[in-house]
C-alpha positions, 0 to 999 in steps of 0.5 A: 582516273577521269576516264572512270567517270563515265556518268554525266549529271547535266542541269537542264532548265526551262529554255533547254540550256544544259549545265554540266554538273559532275561526272560520276563512277556510276549511275546510282551514284549520279542518281543519288546526287540528282535526287539530293539536288532536285529535293533542294531545288523543290524545298527552295521554291517552297521557301519562296512560295513558287508552285511546284506544279504547272497549275494544273497539278502536274509536277514539274519535269525533273531538272536533272538528267543523266547521260553516259559518256564514252570513256577517254582513251589513254594517249600515248 
């Protein structure tokens, strides 16, 4: 049931635009998917020769955000 999927995974780009990636039943599940996507993005960046730091040795911030949403109430 959709109302049981109360954890939302959101991708945020450098311009602070946000895109919903998916909804999950548990935070752990959402974090696992976010970790997989972050790893994939880092690997893709290395293949393209892009640096993973901002030039000062500090890694780029995580692009995926996890938020809890209120479950939808059953409609009569």
